[in-house]
Structure formats: C-alpha cells, structure tokens
C-alpha positions as CSV (number, residue, x, y, z in Angstrom):
1,M,-0.1,0.1,0.1
2,Q,1.2,3.5,-0.9
3,K,-1.4,5.5,1.0
4,R,-3.5,5.0,4.2
5,Y,-6.7,3.7,3.6
6,T,-10.0,2.9,5.6
7,V,-10.0,-0.9,5.6
8,F,-12.7,-3.5,6.4
9,L,-11.2,-6.8,7.8
10,T,-12.6,-10.1,8.7
11,G,-11.2,-12.9,10.8
12,A,-9.0,-10.8,12.7
13,T,-8.8,-13.3,15.7
14,G,-7.0,-15.7,13.2
15,L,-3.3,-16.1,12.6
16,V,-3.0,-14.3,9.2
17,A,-5.7,-11.4,10.0
18,S,-4.2,-10.8,13.5
19,Y,-1.0,-10.1,12.1
20,L,-2.1,-8.2,8.9
21,L,-4.1,-6.1,11.5
22,K,-1.2,-5.3,13.2
23,I,0.7,-4.4,10.1
24,L,-2.3,-2.1,8.9
25,L,-2.6,-0.2,12.3
26,Q,1.3,0.5,12.6
27,Q,1.3,2.0,9.0
28,G,-1.6,4.6,10.2
29,N,-4.8,3.0,8.3
30,F,-8.1,3.2,9.9
31,V,-9.7,-0.3,10.4
32,Y,-13.3,-1.6,10.8
33,C,-12.5,-5.1,12.2
34,L,-15.3,-7.7,12.1
35,A,-15.0,-10.4,14.9
36,R,-17.2,-12.6,17.2
37,S,-17.5,-12.4,20.8
38,K,-16.7,-15.9,22.2
39,D,-16.7,-18.0,25.7
40,G,-17.5,-14.7,27.7
41,I,-14.7,-12.6,26.0
42,S,-15.9,-9.7,23.9
43,A,-15.0,-9.3,20.3
44,G,-12.8,-6.1,21.3
45,E,-11.0,-8.1,24.1
46,R,-10.4,-11.0,21.6
47,V,-8.9,-8.5,18.8
48,T,-6.8,-6.5,21.2
49,S,-5.4,-9.4,23.2
50,L,-3.9,-10.6,19.8
51,L,-2.5,-7.4,19.0
52,K,-0.7,-7.3,22.2
53,F,0.7,-10.7,21.5
54,W,2.2,-9.7,18.3
55,D,3.3,-6.2,19.3
56,K,2.1,-4.7,22.8
57,N,2.9,-1.3,21.3
58,T,0.6,-1.5,18.1
59,P,-1.4,1.7,18.1
60,T,-5.2,1.1,18.5
61,E,-6.7,4.6,18.4
62,N,-7.5,4.1,14.5
63,L,-9.1,0.4,15.2
64,R,-12.8,-0.3,15.6
65,V,-13.9,-3.5,16.4
66,L,-17.4,-4.5,15.1
67,D,-19.3,-7.6,17.0
68,G,-20.4,-9.5,14.2
69,D,-20.5,-12.8,12.3
70,V,-19.7,-13.3,8.6
71,T,-22.7,-16.2,8.4
72,L,-25.2,-13.8,9.7
73,P,-27.4,-11.5,7.2
74,G,-25.6,-8.4,6.9
75,L,-22.7,-9.6,8.8
76,G,-24.7,-9.1,12.3
77,I,-23.6,-5.5,12.2
78,K,-27.1,-3.6,11.7
79,K,-26.2,-0.6,13.5
80,E,-22.5,0.1,12.1
81,K,-23.6,-1.4,8.6
82,E,-24.0,2.0,6.8
83,E,-21.0,3.5,8.2
84,V,-18.6,0.9,7.0
85,A,-20.5,0.5,3.7
86,S,-19.9,4.4,3.4
87,N,-16.3,4.4,4.2
88,A,-14.6,1.4,3.6
89,E,-11.9,1.5,0.8
90,I,-10.4,-1.8,1.1
91,I,-11.6,-5.1,2.4
92,Y,-9.6,-8.0,3.4
93,H,-11.7,-11.1,3.8
94,S,-9.8,-13.5,5.8
95,A,-12.6,-15.1,8.3
96,A,-12.6,-18.9,7.9
97,L,-12.7,-22.0,9.6
98,A,-9.4,-23.8,9.1
99,E,-10.2,-27.3,10.5
100,L,-9.4,-30.4,8.5
101,R,-11.8,-32.5,10.2
102,S,-15.1,-30.1,10.2
103,P,-18.4,-31.7,8.6
104,L,-19.2,-30.0,5.2
105,D,-22.1,-28.1,6.2
106,V,-20.3,-26.8,9.4
107,I,-17.4,-25.4,7.4
108,S,-19.4,-24.4,4.5
109,K,-21.4,-22.1,6.6
110,I,-18.2,-19.9,7.2
111,N,-16.1,-20.5,4.2
112,V,-18.6,-20.4,1.6
113,E,-21.9,-18.8,2.9
114,G,-19.7,-16.2,4.9
115,T,-17.8,-15.2,1.7
116,N,-21.1,-14.8,-0.3
117,N,-22.0,-12.5,2.5
118,I,-19.0,-10.4,2.4
119,L,-19.2,-10.2,-1.4
120,E,-22.8,-9.0,-1.2
121,F,-21.9,-6.3,1.4
122,A,-19.0,-5.5,-1.1
123,L,-21.4,-4.4,-3.7
124,G,-22.7,-1.7,-1.6
125,C,-19.5,-0.3,-0.3
126,K,-19.5,3.1,-2.2
127,K,-15.6,3.9,-1.9
128,L,-14.5,0.5,-2.5
129,K,-11.4,0.2,-4.1
130,K,-10.3,-3.4,-3.8
131,L,-11.6,-6.7,-2.0
132,N,-8.7,-9.0,-1.2
133,H,-9.9,-12.4,-0.5
134,I,-7.4,-15.0,1.6
135,S,-7.6,-18.5,0.2
136,T,-5.1,-21.3,0.1
137,A,-2.6,-22.8,-2.3
138,F,-4.3,-26.2,-1.4
139,V,-7.4,-25.6,-3.5
140,I,-5.4,-27.8,-5.9
141,G,-6.8,-30.6,-3.8
142,D,-5.8,-34.0,-4.7
143,R,-3.9,-33.1,-8.1
144,K,-0.6,-35.1,-8.0
145,G,2.6,-34.0,-9.7
146,V,1.1,-30.9,-11.3
147,N,2.8,-27.3,-11.5
148,F,-0.1,-25.5,-9.7
149,T,0.1,-21.8,-11.2
150,E,-1.5,-18.6,-10.3
151,D,-4.0,-18.6,-13.1
152,M,-5.1,-22.3,-12.4
153,L,-8.1,-23.2,-10.4
154,Q,-10.4,-25.8,-11.9
155,E,-8.1,-28.9,-12.9
156,G,-10.7,-31.6,-12.2
157,Q,-9.1,-32.2,-8.7
158,G,-11.0,-33.9,-5.7
159,F,-10.2,-32.8,-2.2
160,Y,-8.5,-34.3,1.1
161,N,-10.7,-32.5,3.4
162,T,-13.8,-30.1,3.5
163,Y,-11.5,-27.1,4.2
164,E,-9.6,-27.6,0.8
165,Q,-13.3,-28.2,-0.6
166,T,-14.7,-25.3,0.5
167,K,-11.8,-22.6,-0.2
168,Y,-12.3,-24.1,-3.6
169,E,-15.9,-23.4,-3.8
170,A,-15.1,-19.8,-2.3
171,E,-12.8,-18.9,-5.1
172,I,-15.7,-20.1,-7.6
173,L,-17.8,-17.5,-6.0
174,V,-15.3,-14.8,-5.9
175,K,-14.8,-15.3,-9.4
176,N,-18.6,-14.8,-10.0
177,Y,-18.6,-11.4,-8.3
178,V,-15.7,-10.2,-10.4
179,K,-18.4,-10.5,-13.3
180,K,-20.5,-8.1,-11.1
181,G,-18.0,-5.3,-10.8
182,I,-16.3,-5.8,-7.7
183,N,-12.1,-5.4,-8.2
184,I,-10.9,-8.5,-6.3
185,S,-7.6,-10.3,-5.9
186,I,-7.2,-13.6,-4.4
187,F,-4.2,-14.7,-2.1
188,R,-3.1,-18.4,-1.9
189,P,-0.6,-19.0,1.1
190,S,0.8,-22.3,1.5
191,M,1.3,-23.8,4.8
192,V,1.7,-21.0,7.5
193,M,4.2,-21.2,10.4
194,G,5.7,-19.0,12.8
195,D,7.2,-15.4,12.3
196,F,10.7,-15.2,10.7
197,K,12.3,-13.3,13.6
198,E,11.6,-15.4,16.6
199,G,9.1,-18.4,15.3
200,R,6.2,-16.9,17.2
201,T,2.7,-18.2,16.5
202,N,-0.8,-18.3,18.0
203,S,-1.8,-21.5,16.2
204,F,0.2,-24.9,16.5
205,R,-1.7,-26.6,13.3
206,L,-0.7,-28.2,10.2
207,F,2.9,-29.3,10.6
208,Y,3.1,-28.6,14.2
209,E,0.7,-31.4,15.4
210,P,2.5,-34.1,13.7
211,I,5.7,-33.1,15.2
212,H,4.0,-32.9,18.4
213,F,2.9,-36.6,17.9
214,F,6.2,-38.0,17.1
215,S,7.7,-36.1,20.1
216,R,5.7,-38.2,22.3
217,G,6.5,-41.5,20.5
218,I,3.1,-42.3,19.5
219,Y,4.2,-43.9,15.9
220,E,6.9,-46.1,15.1
221,E,6.1,-46.1,11.4
222,F,4.2,-43.8,9.5
223,P,2.6,-43.6,5.7
224,A,5.4,-41.1,4.3
225,D,6.9,-40.6,1.1
226,D,10.4,-39.7,1.6
227,N,10.4,-37.6,-1.5
228,G,7.3,-35.7,-0.6
229,F,7.6,-32.1,0.4
230,H,5.8,-29.3,2.4
231,N,5.6,-25.6,1.2
232,L,6.1,-23.6,4.5
233,I,5.9,-19.9,4.8
234,N,6.4,-17.5,7.6
235,I,3.4,-15.7,9.0
236,D,5.0,-12.0,8.6
237,T,5.9,-12.9,5.3
238,V,2.4,-13.5,4.2
239,A,0.9,-10.6,6.0
240,Q,3.5,-8.2,4.7
241,A,2.8,-9.2,1.0
242,L,-0.8,-8.9,1.6
243,F,-0.2,-5.6,3.1
244,L,2.0,-4.5,0.0
245,L,-0.3,-5.8,-2.7
246,G,-3.6,-4.8,-1.1
247,D,-4.2,-1.7,-3.1
248,R,-3.0,-2.6,-6.5
249,G,-5.3,-1.9,-9.1
250,E,-5.3,-4.8,-11.0
251,Q,-7.1,-7.9,-10.3
252,A,-4.8,-11.1,-10.1
253,T,-4.2,-14.1,-8.1
254,Y,-1.0,-14.3,-6.0
255,H,0.8,-17.3,-4.6
256,L,2.3,-16.5,-1.1
257,V,4.4,-19.5,-1.2
258,S,8.3,-20.3,-0.9
259,K,10.3,-20.7,-3.9
260,E,11.9,-24.1,-2.7
261,E,9.8,-26.7,-0.8
262,V,11.2,-28.5,2.3
263,R,11.3,-32.2,2.1
264,I,9.5,-34.4,4.6
265,K,12.5,-36.3,5.7
266,E,14.7,-33.3,6.2
267,L,11.9,-31.4,8.1
268,F,11.1,-34.1,10.4
269,G,14.8,-35.2,10.8
270,L,15.6,-31.5,11.9
271,A,12.5,-31.6,14.4
272,A,13.8,-35.0,15.8
273,D,17.5,-33.9,16.1
274,F,16.3,-30.4,17.7
275,F,13.9,-32.1,20.3
276,G,15.6,-35.3,20.8
277,F,13.1,-37.8,19.7
278,K,13.3,-41.1,17.4
279,M,11.6,-40.5,14.1
280,P,9.0,-43.1,12.9
281,K,10.0,-45.2,10.0
282,C,8.6,-43.7,6.6
283,T,6.8,-46.4,4.9
284,P,5.2,-45.6,1.3
285,L,1.6,-45.1,1.7
286,S,0.8,-47.8,-0.8
287,K,2.7,-50.4,1.2
288,F,1.6,-49.2,4.6
289,D,-0.3,-51.7,6.9
290,F,-2.8,-49.9,8.9
291,S,-4.0,-52.6,10.6
292,Q,-1.1,-52.2,13.1
293,W,-2.5,-48.9,14.2
294,T,-4.9,-48.7,17.2
295,P,-8.0,-46.4,16.5
296,V,-6.6,-43.7,18.3
297,Q,-3.5,-43.5,16.1
298,K,-5.7,-43.9,13.0
299,L,-7.8,-40.8,14.5
300,L,-4.8,-38.7,15.2
301,A,-2.9,-39.1,11.7
302,E,-5.6,-39.3,9.3
303,P,-6.0,-35.7,8.4
304,Y,-2.3,-35.3,7.9
305,I,-1.4,-38.3,5.6
306,P,-2.1,-36.7,2.2
307,Y,0.5,-34.2,3.2
308,F,3.1,-36.6,4.2
309,N,2.8,-38.0,0.5
310,Y,2.6,-34.5,-1.2
311,N,4.0,-33.7,-4.5
312,T,2.4,-30.9,-6.0
313,K,4.3,-27.7,-6.6
314,F,3.0,-24.1,-6.1
315,V,4.4,-22.0,-8.7
316,S,4.8,-18.2,-7.8
317,E,7.1,-16.6,-10.2
318,R,4.5,-14.0,-11.0
319,T,4.0,-13.1,-7.5
320,H,7.4,-12.9,-6.9
321,A,8.3,-10.5,-9.6
322,V,5.5,-8.2,-8.3
323,L,6.9,-7.9,-4.8
324,K,10.1,-7.3,-6.0
325,E,8.9,-4.3,-7.3
326,Y,8.4,-3.2,-3.6
327,G,12.0,-4.3,-2.9
328,F,10.4,-7.3,-0.9
329,S,11.4,-10.8,-1.0
330,F,10.4,-13.9,0.8
331,P,13.1,-15.4,3.4
332,K,14.4,-19.0,3.1
333,I,12.8,-21.9,4.9
334,D,16.3,-23.2,5.8
335,K,17.7,-24.7,8.9
336,S,18.2,-21.4,10.8
337,N,14.7,-20.3,10.2
338,L,13.0,-23.8,11.2
339,T,15.1,-23.8,14.3
340,R,13.6,-20.6,15.4
341,I,10.2,-22.1,14.8
342,F,11.1,-25.4,16.9
343,E,12.8,-22.9,19.8
344,Y,9.3,-21.0,20.1
345,C,7.4,-24.3,20.2
346,R,10.0,-25.3,23.2
347,R,9.5,-22.0,25.0
348,R,5.6,-22.2,24.7
349,G,5.7,-25.7,26.0
350,Y,3.9,-27.1,23.1
351,I,6.7,-29.6,22.0
352,K,9.4,-30.4,24.9
C-alpha cells in the first residue's frame, strides 16, 4: 500500500488477519474489524489481546472492532453497517474455519456462505477500491505431480478434506462476483508457520501437530513418501505481502508460497534432532499396513497423511516478480528459520 486507507477486515482473531491487522494499524490505516464474542470474551477483547501478543506497542486509536459474524445476514452489524459501507476503501476477507476434520455443512457456512455474505456487502460499499480474498494454495486438492500456477483453479481435482473443498468453492464464488463489478484479488498462502524473527505463532496446527505426535513416541512407523515435501511460509511474510499488494489496481491471483519446498524427511529429521525424539520409520503409503495402528493412532494421523505424501508444486514466479517491485522478497525456509520455529514451540511448552 502506498497510502493510508479505511480498511474493513474480517477474521482478525485468526493467524493471518491478526498479524495483518498489526501492520495496517502500525502504518496508520483506519481499520473496521469484524470479530465475534466468544466464551464470555468480547470481540474487542479478543482482537486487542492478539494485537498485544504480536506487538504490545501497536497503536489502537484507529481501530474499531465490530461484534458481528460473516455467517449472519448483513454480517450481524446492523447499527454500523451503513457507516462501514460508506467508508470502506479496502476489504480483506480472511474469516474462515481452517479445520481439517470439520463436517461439510459446518465449514461451508463459514467458508462459502460467509464469503458470499462479504461479497454481497461489498456490492454496497460506495468507496470500495479493492477486495482481497485470502484463500489457500491447497485449493488444488488431490491433483498430484502438477505445477500449480496462479492462473489455475478448475483442474478436475478432488479434495482431501472439507477445508480444501470449501476454499475452492469460495474462489468460484469470488470469480462470479468479479463479473458483477467488484475489483478482487485472491491470495493463496501455502502452509503458514511462525514469524521469521523468533518463530512466534498463536496457532499450533498443520505441520506442528504431527511433530507433537512424533515427539510423544505415538508412532513407530508412518505412511510417508521420503520424496514428498511441504511448502512452508512465515506468517510475517504472508501478512507483509498482503499489505503491500492490497491496493494494487489490477485483479490478480497471488501465490504466497516459498520458492523452494522442504523435503518431508529433512523437515522431520531436523525436528527429531532438535527435540531429541526418534523419527518413525517412513513407509510408502501404498505399502503401509494400517491394521498395525490402534483406533487412536488412526484418528490422530488421518487428516495429515495426504500431506506426508505430497508432490504438487505451487508456482509463484509472477507473485515474486510483483513483490520485487516493492523491494520485498521471501526469506528462505532453511535450518536457521526452522530452528527458530522449534525454539518457540519449546518455549511455549507445546513440544518439549
């Protein structure tokens, strides 16, 4: 962004949007922030608590938290709806349920219906210059061995879980609203981990959970492809790219992914060395005997097995070229970067 805007942000209690909110406020933007009250904690308290987690010095005088919900008609903000619609210049839609085990009807309500509600709301925003939809690179689903570029989407894929499916369906919706005159860009991060500086995160999901299982000695053998890989990206990298590209005039899809993947064997071998646990034996999925596992072992591993046998590459040359115009490049996901991730896990007591 080259100037200050009035921004409408959804999903600010999530990993990506909470870090983005920090940047937006630090750069002097005015932000309307949609969030839900939960477990007796107000929307405002939840948002400001996360801001303090990232940086206790983040200014909040330009922050207005709205207690609402993307799944409700009018987003549940009747009183403030007209004010936001009259002033919002940039929208970042990040609200989503990133739960791999979620039933389709539950996750669709948030990821698909919620996106539709934001798009309908955007149609009534008088000053809107840009809507930025945060998706995921995993909309490619179960297509194996392809080079997934920014201009690809409908590739005849199936999906490993309802999260992938609903994020794909949301992108289809978004493209339909482009035809209705909304200027929209789509951002597809890969697997998001802690920040580059110290590994800080507020969400231990995705590749964190299997490391936790392995550290507890739950598995002696695991269905994994030695040649499989993860594409990992730091949260601050994702948020900074979203900020820089958020007001660009052209409609585009951006892959916020690392240029180089990390091999499964190398990643978890490094984790095993750092935490001092024995890595399970990796056996090809086609040869793995699932009868050796207990029901609990099956339950814990099931969502992650596809990602231990992953060989789809996320191509991002166009995105990296655009970011280079801003003098911005993604850091390497190397041993020192990953070590900071592991050190933070240890400090927080997630993995000992």
